[in-house]
matplotlib code that plots the C-alpha trace (Angstrom):
import matplotlib.pyplot as plt

x = [142.3, 139.1, 138.1, 134.6, 132.1, 130.9, 127.5, 129.2, 131.3, 128.2, 126.3, 129.0, 129.6, 126.2, 123.9, 121.6, 118.4, 119.5, 120.5, 117.2, 115.2, 117.2, 116.8, 113.1, 112.5, 114.7, 117.4, 121.0, 123.3, 124.9, 121.8, 120.8, 117.9, 115.0, 115.8, 113.2, 110.4, 108.1, 108.4, 111.5, 114.3, 117.7, 119.0, 116.2, 116.3, 119.9, 120.8, 121.7, 124.9, 125.8, 127.4, 124.1, 122.6, 119.7, 117.2, 117.8, 117.5, 120.6, 119.9, 119.9, 116.1, 114.9, 112.4, 109.0, 107.1, 108.0, 107.1, 103.9, 104.7, 103.3, 102.3, 98.8, 98.3, 94.7, 95.7, 93.6, 96.8, 97.7, 95.3, 93.3, 96.3, 96.3, 99.2, 97.6, 94.5, 92.8, 91.1, 94.4, 96.1, 93.4, 93.7, 97.5, 97.4, 94.7, 95.8, 99.6, 100.2, 97.4, 96.0, 92.4, 90.2, 89.8, 93.5, 93.9, 91.1, 92.9, 96.1, 94.6, 92.0, 89.0, 88.2, 85.3, 87.6, 90.5, 93.9, 95.2, 97.8, 95.1, 94.1, 97.4, 100.2, 101.3, 104.8, 105.1, 104.1, 106.7, 109.4, 108.3, 108.7, 112.2, 113.2, 111.7, 113.6, 117.0, 117.0, 115.2, 116.8, 115.4, 113.1, 110.4, 110.1, 109.4, 105.8, 103.8, 102.5, 106.0, 107.4, 104.4, 105.0, 108.7, 108.1, 105.8, 108.2, 111.0, 108.8, 109.0, 105.3, 102.8, 99.1, 98.9, 101.1, 104.4, 107.5, 111.1, 112.6, 113.0, 113.2, 110.7, 112.9, 115.5, 113.3, 114.7, 118.2, 117.3, 115.9, 118.8, 121.6, 122.4, 122.7, 120.0, 119.7, 118.1, 121.0, 119.5, 116.3, 114.7, 111.4, 109.6, 106.9, 104.0, 101.0, 103.2, 103.2, 106.5, 107.6, 107.4, 105.7, 108.2, 107.6, 109.6, 111.1, 112.2, 113.6, 117.4, 117.5, 114.7, 116.1, 119.5, 118.0, 116.0, 119.1, 120.9, 120.5, 119.0, 122.4, 123.6, 120.6, 119.8, 121.4, 119.1, 115.4, 113.5, 110.4, 108.3, 105.9, 102.8, 100.0, 100.5, 103.5, 101.2, 101.2, 98.0, 95.5, 96.4, 99.9, 100.8, 103.9, 104.9, 108.0, 109.4, 109.3, 112.8, 112.6, 111.0, 113.1, 111.3, 112.8, 113.7, 111.7, 108.4, 106.6, 103.9, 106.3, 105.6, 105.3, 104.7, 101.7, 100.4, 97.0, 96.7, 93.4, 93.9, 91.6, 93.3, 94.7, 96.6, 100.2, 102.0, 100.6, 101.5, 101.4, 98.2, 96.6, 97.5, 96.2, 92.9, 92.5, 93.5, 91.6, 88.5, 88.6, 86.8, 89.1, 92.2, 90.6, 89.9, 93.5, 94.9, 92.5, 93.3, 97.0, 96.7, 98.3, 98.5, 98.2, 101.8, 103.4, 105.8, 106.5, 109.6, 112.2, 113.8, 116.6, 117.4, 120.7, 122.5, 126.0, 129.3, 130.3, 132.9, 130.3, 132.6, 130.3, 126.9, 126.5, 125.1, 128.1, 126.4, 123.5, 125.7, 127.6, 124.4, 122.9, 125.9, 125.5, 121.9, 122.5, 125.2, 122.8, 120.1, 122.6, 123.9]
y = [129.6, 130.0, 126.8, 125.5, 125.3, 122.0, 122.6, 123.5, 120.4, 118.3, 119.9, 119.0, 115.4, 114.1, 112.4, 114.9, 113.2, 113.2, 116.9, 117.7, 116.0, 117.6, 121.0, 120.3, 119.8, 122.7, 120.5, 121.3, 118.9, 117.6, 117.3, 114.0, 112.2, 114.4, 117.1, 115.7, 115.7, 118.8, 121.2, 119.6, 122.1, 120.5, 122.0, 120.3, 117.1, 115.9, 113.0, 109.9, 108.3, 104.6, 105.3, 106.3, 103.9, 101.6, 101.3, 97.8, 96.0, 94.6, 91.3, 93.1, 93.1, 96.1, 98.3, 97.9, 99.0, 102.7, 103.5, 101.4, 99.1, 97.8, 100.9, 100.3, 101.6, 102.6, 104.7, 107.8, 109.9, 109.0, 106.4, 108.8, 110.5, 109.8, 108.1, 108.4, 110.2, 107.8, 110.5, 112.3, 109.0, 108.3, 111.8, 111.6, 108.2, 109.1, 112.7, 112.3, 108.6, 108.3, 105.3, 104.2, 105.0, 101.3, 100.9, 103.9, 102.7, 99.4, 100.9, 101.4, 99.6, 101.8, 102.5, 104.4, 106.5, 106.7, 105.2, 106.1, 104.9, 103.0, 101.1, 100.9, 101.6, 98.3, 98.4, 102.1, 101.4, 98.6, 101.1, 103.6, 100.9, 100.0, 103.6, 104.0, 100.9, 101.4, 105.3, 105.8, 109.1, 110.9, 113.9, 114.0, 110.2, 108.5, 107.5, 106.4, 110.0, 111.7, 109.0, 109.3, 113.1, 112.6, 110.0, 112.5, 115.4, 113.2, 112.0, 108.3, 108.5, 111.4, 111.8, 111.6, 108.6, 110.3, 108.4, 109.4, 106.2, 102.6, 100.9, 101.8, 100.4, 103.1, 105.5, 104.2, 104.9, 108.3, 109.7, 108.3, 109.4, 105.7, 105.0, 102.3, 100.4, 97.4, 95.0, 91.6, 90.5, 87.4, 86.9, 83.5, 84.5, 83.1, 82.2, 82.0, 78.6, 76.6, 78.4, 76.2, 77.4, 78.9, 79.3, 80.8, 77.5, 76.7, 80.1, 80.0, 83.8, 83.8, 80.7, 82.4, 85.6, 83.5, 81.5, 84.6, 85.8, 89.3, 91.0, 89.8, 90.9, 94.3, 96.2, 94.8, 94.0, 91.6, 92.5, 89.7, 89.7, 87.6, 86.8, 87.0, 88.1, 90.6, 93.7, 95.2, 93.7, 90.5, 91.0, 92.3, 93.3, 92.7, 92.8, 89.7, 90.5, 91.5, 89.9, 86.6, 83.7, 80.6, 77.7, 78.4, 75.2, 77.0, 78.5, 80.5, 83.3, 86.2, 89.5, 93.2, 93.6, 96.9, 95.2, 94.1, 95.5, 98.4, 96.7, 93.3, 92.3, 89.2, 89.7, 87.3, 88.1, 85.6, 85.1, 83.0, 85.8, 88.3, 86.0, 85.7, 89.5, 90.5, 87.8, 89.2, 91.4, 89.4, 90.6, 89.6, 86.3, 85.6, 86.5, 84.1, 81.3, 81.7, 81.6, 78.7, 80.8, 79.2, 81.2, 81.0, 81.1, 83.9, 85.5, 87.4, 88.6, 92.1, 92.7, 96.3, 97.0, 99.9, 100.8, 101.2, 104.6, 104.8, 103.8, 101.2, 98.2, 97.3, 95.7, 92.5, 90.2, 88.0, 87.4, 86.7, 84.1, 82.4, 82.7, 81.0, 78.1, 77.7, 77.8, 75.1, 72.9, 73.2, 72.6, 69.4]
z = [105.9, 107.9, 109.6, 108.8, 111.6, 112.9, 111.2, 107.9, 108.0, 108.7, 105.8, 103.4, 104.5, 105.6, 103.0, 101.4, 102.6, 106.2, 105.9, 104.4, 107.1, 109.9, 108.4, 107.9, 111.6, 112.5, 114.1, 114.0, 112.2, 115.3, 117.5, 118.9, 120.6, 121.6, 119.0, 116.7, 119.2, 118.7, 121.6, 123.0, 123.3, 122.8, 126.1, 128.1, 126.2, 126.0, 123.8, 125.9, 124.8, 124.8, 128.2, 129.8, 132.2, 131.3, 134.2, 135.6, 139.0, 140.7, 138.9, 135.5, 134.9, 132.8, 134.6, 133.0, 136.0, 136.3, 132.7, 133.0, 130.1, 128.0, 126.2, 124.8, 121.3, 122.1, 125.2, 125.2, 125.4, 121.8, 120.5, 118.4, 116.8, 113.1, 111.4, 107.9, 106.7, 104.4, 102.3, 101.7, 100.8, 98.3, 96.9, 96.6, 94.9, 92.3, 91.6, 91.8, 91.0, 88.5, 90.2, 90.0, 93.0, 93.7, 93.9, 96.1, 98.5, 98.8, 100.2, 103.7, 105.7, 106.5, 110.1, 111.4, 113.7, 111.2, 110.6, 114.0, 116.4, 118.2, 115.0, 113.1, 115.6, 117.1, 115.5, 116.3, 119.9, 120.1, 118.8, 121.5, 124.2, 122.8, 123.1, 126.5, 127.8, 126.1, 126.4, 129.7, 130.6, 127.6, 128.5, 127.7, 127.7, 124.4, 123.9, 120.8, 120.6, 120.5, 118.2, 115.8, 115.6, 115.1, 112.3, 110.5, 110.9, 109.5, 106.6, 107.6, 106.8, 106.5, 106.6, 102.8, 102.6, 101.6, 102.8, 102.4, 103.8, 102.7, 106.0, 108.8, 111.6, 110.7, 112.6, 115.8, 114.6, 113.2, 116.4, 118.5, 116.2, 115.9, 119.6, 119.2, 116.0, 114.4, 114.4, 113.5, 111.7, 110.4, 108.7, 108.4, 105.9, 107.9, 105.8, 102.6, 101.0, 101.3, 104.5, 107.6, 110.7, 113.2, 116.9, 119.8, 120.7, 117.0, 116.2, 116.8, 117.3, 119.9, 121.7, 121.9, 123.5, 126.0, 126.9, 128.2, 131.8, 132.2, 132.8, 129.4, 127.5, 129.1, 126.1, 123.5, 123.0, 120.7, 118.7, 117.4, 114.4, 114.7, 112.2, 108.5, 106.4, 104.7, 106.8, 105.5, 107.9, 109.8, 111.1, 114.6, 116.5, 120.2, 122.4, 123.9, 127.6, 128.5, 132.0, 131.1, 132.4, 131.2, 129.3, 125.6, 124.9, 125.8, 122.8, 124.5, 125.6, 127.8, 125.9, 126.1, 123.8, 122.5, 122.1, 125.7, 127.0, 129.4, 132.0, 131.7, 135.1, 134.0, 134.9, 132.5, 129.1, 126.4, 122.6, 123.0, 124.9, 122.2, 119.5, 121.2, 121.5, 118.0, 116.3, 117.9, 114.8, 112.1, 109.3, 111.3, 112.2, 108.5, 107.6, 110.2, 109.1, 105.5, 106.2, 108.7, 111.4, 114.8, 118.1, 119.2, 115.7, 114.9, 111.6, 112.3, 114.8, 115.1, 117.5, 118.6, 120.3, 122.0, 120.9, 122.7, 123.9, 121.1, 118.5, 117.1, 117.8, 119.0, 122.4, 120.8, 121.5, 124.1, 121.7, 118.7, 120.6, 121.8, 118.3, 116.7, 119.2, 118.4, 114.7, 115.0, 116.9, 114.2, 111.5, 113.0]

ax = plt.figure().add_subplot(projection="3d")
ax.plot(x, y, z, "-o")
ax.set_aspect("equal")
plt.show()
């Protein structure tokens, strides 16, 4: 009996959506990281495995200097790249979904220069930083530009608003063949009545991460949500700085912020700095005021982790132990 090729086996065992998406971008069924990036030949962009080294100093600090992090979402290299075309979204919603024009127009905020990475891409930019830090040997290096294009090719979102995924954070797993995944998540529904305000020093998950020395947390990163629970206008996403070493009792934590102005010279950029910048937008300021959002308040925590070489477990064990300790304290 003729043995099936690796690709034939993959095509018969992989979920249909994943097979469709891989075929749609012209990637082989067994290709990994880099294969989804336009213009990146698999031979020149090998997929890093969980055994590949993360760029760290002898003390375990992640290298944020070489890649010039934080990435700024409005960087001229990608800031004008569209994530959605508002006119196409309106057309799709009215013509295909049968929605009213008013409903269609409410789906996206209107910007004079479009719904671009610069205007809408704070979460995408955070994902690009996570990939750059946890998969540093990928060539070409992940940026908001390459990740935006990969997301569009994989139908995580498209210019007309088409999406073939239910969880946006799965994009990180998709483009790394699962080498880096969202492994823990909490949301605190900021601005929603009955939910208490949560800060970095009161979140058990954030406290746990900050209690670990750099060497024990170099395999995972924490993304924070600030602003309102509603993502349409007044929410924002940042990375907790992987090398910050202050007390877990401090709430104005150091961050890598996609909204940090490119000409800003302040080295330690914090939640309060981010709040001051983004609420310079009157619509965002109104959303924060209506929701009673405070400058250092957080609305959610996402933890992304690398996986072991054998893929049998994430490398999250140090954080899980610390998180359990923090949860036991808050429960007592």
